[in-house]
C-alpha positions as CSV (number, residue, x, y, z in Angstrom):
1,M,-13.2,-103.3,-60.2
2,K,-15.0,-103.6,-56.9
3,Q,-15.4,-100.4,-55.0
4,S,-14.9,-102.2,-51.7
5,Q,-11.3,-103.0,-52.8
6,L,-10.5,-99.5,-54.1
7,F,-8.0,-98.1,-51.6
8,T,-9.0,-94.5,-52.2
9,K,-12.1,-93.0,-50.6
10,T,-14.5,-90.1,-51.4
11,Q,-14.6,-87.1,-49.1
12,K,-17.7,-85.1,-48.1
13,N,-15.8,-81.8,-47.9
14,A,-13.2,-80.1,-50.1
15,P,-9.8,-79.2,-48.7
16,K,-9.9,-75.7,-47.2
17,D,-6.8,-74.6,-49.1
18,E,-8.2,-75.5,-52.5
19,V,-10.1,-72.6,-54.2
20,S,-10.4,-74.2,-57.7
21,L,-13.4,-76.3,-58.5
22,N,-11.4,-78.9,-60.5
23,A,-9.2,-79.6,-57.5
24,Q,-12.1,-79.7,-55.1
25,L,-14.1,-82.2,-57.1
26,L,-11.1,-84.4,-58.1
27,I,-9.8,-84.6,-54.5
28,R,-13.3,-85.3,-53.1
29,A,-14.0,-87.9,-55.7
30,G,-10.7,-89.7,-55.1
31,F,-9.0,-88.9,-58.5
32,V,-6.0,-87.0,-57.2
33,D,-4.3,-86.2,-53.9
34,K,-2.4,-82.9,-53.2
35,L,1.1,-83.4,-52.0
36,M,1.9,-79.7,-52.0
37,A,1.0,-76.6,-53.9
38,G,1.1,-77.4,-57.7
39,V,2.0,-81.1,-57.1
40,Y,-0.5,-83.8,-57.1
41,T,-0.5,-87.6,-56.9
42,I,-2.7,-89.2,-59.6
43,L,-4.8,-91.9,-58.0
44,P,-6.2,-95.0,-59.7
45,L,-9.4,-93.5,-61.1
46,G,-7.5,-90.3,-62.1
47,L,-4.8,-92.4,-63.8
48,R,-7.4,-94.2,-65.9
49,V,-8.6,-90.8,-67.1
50,M,-5.1,-89.6,-67.8
51,K,-4.3,-92.8,-69.8
52,K,-7.4,-92.3,-72.0
53,I,-6.4,-88.7,-72.7
54,E,-2.9,-89.9,-73.4
55,N,-4.1,-92.5,-75.9
56,I,-6.3,-90.0,-77.7
57,I,-3.3,-87.7,-78.0
58,R,-1.0,-90.5,-79.1
59,E,-3.4,-91.6,-81.9
60,E,-3.6,-88.1,-83.3
61,M,0.1,-87.5,-83.1
62,D,0.8,-90.8,-84.8
63,A,-1.7,-89.9,-87.5
64,I,0.4,-86.8,-88.5
65,G,3.7,-88.8,-88.6
66,G,5.0,-88.2,-85.1
67,Q,7.4,-90.8,-83.7
68,E,7.1,-91.4,-80.0
69,I,10.2,-91.3,-77.8
70,F,11.0,-90.6,-74.2
71,M,13.6,-88.1,-73.2
72,P,15.3,-87.5,-69.9
73,A,13.9,-85.0,-67.4
74,L,17.4,-84.4,-66.0
75,Q,19.3,-82.3,-68.5
76,P,22.9,-80.9,-68.6
77,K,23.4,-77.2,-67.9
78,E,25.7,-76.9,-71.0
79,N,22.8,-77.5,-73.4
80,W,20.8,-74.8,-71.8
81,E,23.8,-72.4,-71.9
82,R,24.1,-73.0,-75.7
83,T,20.6,-71.8,-76.3
84,G,21.0,-68.9,-73.8
85,R,18.1,-70.1,-71.6
86,W,20.1,-71.1,-68.5
87,G,20.2,-67.5,-67.4
88,T,16.9,-66.2,-68.9
89,M,14.3,-68.8,-68.2
90,D,12.8,-67.7,-64.8
91,D,10.7,-70.8,-64.1
92,L,13.5,-73.3,-64.7
93,Y,14.3,-75.6,-61.8
94,K,18.1,-76.0,-61.3
95,V,19.7,-78.7,-59.3
96,K,23.3,-79.6,-58.2
97,D,24.8,-83.0,-57.5
98,S,27.5,-83.8,-54.8
99,S,30.2,-82.9,-57.3
100,D,28.7,-79.4,-57.7
101,R,27.6,-80.1,-61.3
102,E,24.5,-78.3,-62.3
103,F,21.5,-79.6,-64.2
104,A,18.0,-78.5,-65.3
105,L,14.8,-80.3,-64.6
106,G,13.1,-80.4,-67.9
107,A,10.6,-77.6,-68.4
108,T,10.7,-78.3,-72.1
109,H,12.9,-80.3,-74.3
110,E,14.3,-78.3,-77.2
111,E,17.7,-78.5,-75.6
112,V,17.5,-82.3,-75.7
113,I,15.7,-83.0,-79.0
114,S,18.0,-80.8,-81.2
115,P,21.3,-82.5,-80.4
116,L,19.5,-85.9,-80.5
117,V,18.2,-85.2,-84.0
118,K,21.7,-84.1,-85.1
119,K,22.9,-87.6,-84.6
120,F,20.4,-89.2,-86.9
121,I,19.1,-86.7,-89.5
122,N,21.9,-85.8,-91.9
123,S,20.2,-85.5,-95.4
124,Y,17.3,-83.7,-96.9
125,K,15.9,-87.1,-97.7
126,D,15.3,-87.7,-94.0
127,L,13.0,-84.7,-93.8
128,P,10.4,-83.7,-92.8
129,F,10.7,-85.4,-89.4
130,S,8.8,-85.1,-86.2
131,A,9.1,-86.8,-82.7
132,Y,7.0,-86.4,-79.6
133,Q,6.9,-87.6,-76.0
134,I,4.5,-87.7,-73.1
135,Q,6.5,-87.0,-70.0
136,S,6.8,-85.1,-66.8
137,K,7.7,-81.4,-66.9
138,F,8.9,-79.2,-64.0
139,R,8.3,-75.4,-63.8
140,M,8.9,-73.1,-60.9
141,E,5.3,-71.8,-61.0
142,L,4.7,-69.0,-58.5
143,R,0.9,-69.0,-58.9
144,A,0.0,-72.6,-58.3
145,K,-3.5,-71.8,-57.1
146,S,-5.6,-73.3,-59.9
147,G,-5.6,-77.0,-58.9
148,I,-4.3,-79.2,-61.7
149,L,-4.7,-76.4,-64.3
150,R,-1.4,-74.9,-63.3
151,G,1.2,-77.2,-61.7
152,R,4.8,-77.3,-60.8
153,E,5.1,-80.9,-62.0
154,F,2.8,-82.1,-64.7
155,M,2.5,-84.5,-67.7
156,M,2.9,-82.9,-71.1
157,K,2.8,-84.1,-74.7
158,D,5.5,-82.1,-76.6
159,L,6.1,-82.7,-80.3
160,Y,8.9,-81.2,-82.3
161,S,9.1,-81.0,-86.0
162,F,12.1,-80.4,-88.3
163,H,11.9,-79.0,-91.8
164,L,14.2,-77.9,-94.7
165,T,12.0,-75.0,-95.8
166,Q,9.5,-72.5,-94.3
167,G,6.8,-73.7,-96.6
168,D,7.2,-77.3,-95.4
169,L,7.0,-76.1,-91.7
170,D,3.8,-74.1,-92.6
171,D,2.2,-77.2,-94.1
172,Y,3.0,-79.4,-91.1
173,Y,1.9,-76.6,-88.7
174,E,-1.6,-76.7,-90.3
175,K,-1.7,-80.5,-89.9
176,A,-0.8,-80.2,-86.3
177,K,-3.5,-77.5,-85.8
178,G,-6.0,-80.0,-87.3
179,A,-4.8,-82.8,-85.1
180,Y,-5.3,-80.6,-82.0
181,K,-8.9,-79.8,-83.0
182,K,-9.5,-83.6,-83.3
183,I,-8.0,-84.2,-79.8
184,F,-10.2,-81.6,-78.2
185,D,-13.3,-82.8,-80.0
186,R,-12.7,-86.4,-78.9
187,I,-12.0,-85.4,-75.3
188,G,-15.4,-83.5,-75.2
189,I,-14.3,-79.9,-75.1
190,G,-14.2,-79.1,-78.8
191,E,-17.3,-76.9,-78.9
192,K,-15.8,-74.6,-76.2
193,T,-12.3,-74.5,-77.5
194,F,-11.1,-71.8,-79.9
195,V,-8.0,-71.4,-82.0
196,T,-6.4,-68.2,-80.5
197,F,-3.8,-66.0,-82.1
198,A,-0.9,-65.2,-79.8
199,S,2.4,-63.4,-80.1
200,G,5.0,-65.4,-82.0
201,G,7.8,-63.7,-80.1
202,S,11.0,-63.6,-82.1
203,F,10.0,-66.7,-84.1
204,S,7.0,-65.6,-86.2
205,K,4.3,-63.0,-86.3
206,Y,1.8,-65.3,-84.6
207,S,1.8,-68.5,-82.6
208,H,-1.5,-70.2,-81.7
209,E,-3.1,-71.2,-78.4
210,F,-6.1,-73.4,-78.0
211,Q,-8.3,-71.7,-75.4
212,T,-11.3,-73.4,-73.7
213,L,-14.0,-71.1,-72.3
214,T,-14.5,-71.4,-68.5
215,E,-14.9,-68.9,-65.7
216,A,-12.0,-70.7,-64.0
217,G,-9.7,-69.5,-66.8
218,E,-6.9,-67.1,-66.0
219,D,-6.8,-65.8,-69.6
220,V,-8.9,-63.3,-71.5
221,I,-9.6,-63.9,-75.2
222,Y,-11.5,-62.0,-77.8
223,I,-13.5,-64.2,-80.2
224,C,-14.3,-63.0,-83.7
225,N,-18.1,-63.1,-84.1
226,K,-17.7,-63.5,-87.8
227,C,-15.3,-66.5,-88.0
228,N,-14.9,-67.7,-84.4
229,L,-11.1,-67.4,-84.3
230,A,-9.8,-65.6,-81.3
231,I,-7.0,-63.2,-80.2
232,N,-5.5,-63.3,-76.7
233,K,-5.4,-60.2,-74.5
234,E,-1.6,-59.6,-74.8
235,I,-1.8,-58.8,-78.6
236,K,-5.4,-57.5,-78.9
237,S,-4.4,-53.8,-78.8
238,E,-2.1,-54.2,-81.8
239,T,-4.5,-56.5,-83.7
240,P,-7.8,-54.6,-84.0
241,Q,-8.9,-56.8,-86.9
242,C,-9.2,-60.6,-87.0
243,P,-6.0,-61.8,-88.7
244,D,-8.1,-64.4,-90.6
245,C,-11.3,-62.7,-91.8
246,Q,-10.5,-59.0,-91.0
247,G,-13.6,-58.8,-88.9
248,K,-13.8,-56.1,-86.1
249,D,-16.7,-57.5,-84.0
250,F,-15.3,-59.4,-81.0
251,R,-16.8,-60.8,-77.7
252,E,-14.7,-61.0,-74.6
253,E,-14.5,-64.4,-72.7
254,K,-12.5,-66.0,-69.9
255,A,-10.6,-69.1,-70.9
256,V,-7.9,-71.6,-70.0
257,E,-5.1,-72.5,-72.4
258,V,-5.2,-76.2,-73.1
259,G,-2.6,-76.4,-75.9
260,N,-0.2,-74.3,-78.0
261,I,1.8,-74.5,-81.2
262,F,4.9,-72.4,-82.2
263,K,7.0,-71.9,-85.3
264,L,10.5,-71.8,-83.7
265,G,12.6,-71.0,-86.8
266,T,16.2,-71.9,-86.2
267,K,16.4,-70.7,-82.6
268,Y,17.1,-74.1,-81.2
269,S,18.7,-75.8,-84.2
270,A,21.4,-73.2,-84.9
271,P,23.1,-73.4,-81.5
272,F,23.6,-77.1,-82.1
273,N,24.7,-76.7,-85.7
274,L,21.7,-78.9,-86.7
275,S,21.9,-78.7,-90.5
276,V,21.7,-81.0,-93.5
277,D,22.7,-80.8,-97.2
278,N,19.9,-79.9,-99.6
279,K,19.7,-81.3,-103.2
280,K,22.3,-78.7,-104.3
281,G,24.8,-79.8,-101.6
282,E,24.2,-76.6,-99.6
283,K,24.2,-76.7,-95.8
284,I,20.7,-75.7,-94.5
285,T,20.0,-75.1,-90.9
286,L,16.8,-76.9,-90.0
287,I,13.7,-75.0,-89.2
288,M,11.7,-76.2,-86.2
289,G,8.2,-76.2,-84.8
290,C,6.9,-77.3,-81.4
291,Y,3.5,-78.3,-80.2
292,G,2.5,-78.8,-76.5
293,I,-0.5,-80.1,-74.6
294,G,-0.7,-80.6,-70.8
295,L,-2.6,-83.7,-69.7
296,Q,-3.5,-82.7,-66.2
297,R,-4.6,-79.3,-67.5
298,L,-6.9,-81.1,-70.0
299,M,-8.3,-83.3,-67.2
300,G,-8.9,-80.3,-65.0
301,T,-10.5,-78.3,-67.8
302,V,-13.0,-81.1,-68.5
303,V,-14.0,-81.1,-64.8
304,E,-14.3,-77.3,-64.7
305,I,-16.8,-77.3,-67.6
306,S,-18.5,-80.6,-67.1
307,N,-20.1,-80.8,-63.7
308,D,-23.2,-80.0,-61.7
309,E,-24.0,-79.4,-58.0
310,K,-23.6,-83.2,-57.3
311,G,-20.2,-83.7,-58.8
312,I,-18.3,-84.5,-62.0
313,I,-19.9,-85.5,-65.4
314,W,-17.2,-87.3,-67.4
315,P,-17.4,-87.5,-71.2
316,E,-17.6,-91.1,-72.1
317,S,-14.4,-91.0,-74.2
318,I,-12.2,-90.3,-71.1
319,A,-14.3,-91.5,-68.2
320,P,-12.2,-93.8,-66.0
321,V,-14.9,-96.4,-66.2
322,K,-18.1,-96.6,-68.3
323,V,-20.6,-98.1,-65.8
324,H,-21.2,-97.6,-62.1
325,L,-22.9,-100.8,-60.9
326,I,-24.7,-100.3,-57.6
327,S,-26.1,-103.1,-55.6
328,L,-28.6,-102.2,-52.9
329,G,-28.3,-105.2,-50.6
330,K,-26.6,-108.4,-51.4
331,N,-28.1,-110.3,-54.3
332,E,-26.8,-112.8,-56.8
333,E,-28.1,-110.8,-59.8
334,A,-25.7,-108.0,-59.1
335,E,-22.7,-110.4,-59.1
336,K,-24.0,-112.0,-62.3
337,I,-24.3,-108.6,-64.1
338,Y,-20.8,-107.7,-62.9
339,R,-19.3,-110.8,-64.3
340,D,-21.3,-110.4,-67.6
341,L,-20.1,-106.8,-68.1
342,Q,-16.5,-107.9,-67.5
343,E,-16.8,-110.8,-69.9
344,K,-18.0,-108.3,-72.6
345,N,-15.0,-106.0,-71.8
346,V,-17.3,-103.3,-70.5
347,E,-15.4,-101.2,-67.9
348,V,-17.4,-101.4,-64.6
349,L,-17.0,-100.1,-61.1
350,Y,-19.1,-102.3,-58.8
351,D,-20.2,-100.7,-55.6
352,D,-20.5,-103.7,-53.4
353,R,-19.8,-101.8,-50.2
354,D,-21.9,-102.3,-47.0
355,V,-23.1,-98.7,-46.8
356,S,-26.4,-96.9,-47.2
357,A,-28.1,-96.4,-50.5
358,G,-27.9,-92.6,-50.1
359,E,-24.1,-92.8,-49.7
360,K,-23.8,-95.0,-52.7
361,F,-25.9,-92.6,-54.9
362,A,-24.0,-89.5,-53.6
363,D,-20.6,-91.1,-54.4
364,A,-21.8,-92.2,-57.9
365,D,-22.9,-88.6,-58.7
366,L,-19.6,-87.2,-57.3
367,I,-17.4,-89.7,-59.3
368,G,-19.5,-89.0,-62.4
369,L,-19.3,-92.1,-64.5
370,P,-21.4,-92.1,-67.8
371,Y,-23.9,-94.8,-66.7
372,R,-25.4,-95.8,-63.3
373,V,-27.0,-99.2,-63.0
374,V,-28.9,-99.9,-59.8
375,I,-29.9,-103.4,-58.7
376,S,-32.3,-103.8,-55.8
377,E,-35.2,-106.0,-54.7
378,K,-37.5,-103.2,-55.7
379,S,-36.1,-102.9,-59.3
380,L,-36.0,-106.7,-59.7
381,K,-39.7,-106.9,-58.7
382,G,-40.4,-104.1,-61.2
383,G,-38.9,-106.2,-64.0
384,G,-35.2,-105.7,-64.0
385,V,-32.6,-103.0,-63.1
386,E,-32.6,-99.3,-63.2
387,I,-30.2,-97.6,-65.7
388,K,-29.5,-93.9,-65.8
389,K,-27.1,-91.6,-67.7
390,R,-25.2,-89.3,-65.4
391,P,-26.8,-86.0,-66.5
392,D,-30.3,-87.4,-66.7
393,P,-32.7,-86.6,-63.8
394,K,-34.4,-90.0,-63.9
395,G,-33.5,-93.5,-65.0
396,E,-35.6,-96.3,-66.5
397,I,-36.1,-100.0,-65.7
398,I,-34.9,-102.5,-68.3
399,S,-34.8,-106.3,-68.1
400,T,-31.6,-107.8,-66.7
401,D,-30.9,-109.7,-69.9
402,K,-30.7,-106.4,-71.8
403,I,-28.4,-104.4,-69.5
404,V,-25.1,-105.7,-71.1
405,S,-26.2,-104.9,-74.6
406,E,-27.6,-101.5,-73.6
407,V,-24.4,-100.2,-72.1
408,S,-22.2,-101.9,-74.8
409,K,-23.8,-99.8,-77.6
């Protein structure tokens, strides 16, 4: 990809109405564009990040038996009335067509997945079963002030599991918890992300959130100094001891929720008479679990915790491109290295623009790709090209014939 052909441009100053660091950096670097509060266009570089996050999530959901589907965002009012949420869910967008029929814009998909599963799962032999999607969600968010951490329209992975017994749900729940840990490790935020006990509402004693430490977080969590599990603020007063190790020594931290998992019981299966015959021929209402991750929220969280005064520092696993190739002046060597990298399937953004060296370096730091490779008459006279990792203060000169193998490691 040649930077001269990229239709988006970097910006020197952040939009005045953006107070969150993630939105300021992502807009300035040309990853997203704000349409209105809580609604963002994902631009080419941003979409590459999103797709990499999506693929990591997909691999881990597939690994625990999830089957990917894609459900409608436009949902019938009748389904939401059956579960009782049409009149109780405050952040649900409701729309009417010209015939005065009412619909919901999907904030979540229990009202779609349950009647869908009823059509296909009719025996205990079909269980356990889980399906997931990666799709847009719509929520009437009144506090859309945190950039892409809290949106009104956003991409979400939501997985739903179906079980005959509570024990089977419990087992799968632990598998999902493990899969979430792998996702956050692979994305580069695992060390700062804590399994956090939250209220289970009417479903179970506890649900679990995954909270990542950042000053930009709107949540307060209490981390057990003995076992590193956490409790969120809403249940801390009634949970003086760690539910896992019974420790009483906690530290208070600000965090952002990057994922959650719930045991739903039969709340969304019973209204649709979602049941199967067990081995004895008895009708058993299926027990459900749900497991969500917001993709934009993950991207925004990475930016909040991985940056410096110059711009973003992308983890290599989700960076939009691996190498930022910068040519200072026109030279054939830059074109050759660009072609060589492409032939070796190394993702490269080639800054071939006719602008100053200072502007190129500033943009490279702002965009934040893992490796910067600079080719100039000076570097060529010194024996090759300069390569530098994004967080490192200085680079090193290596011979031109080694650059492809170096960044391919």
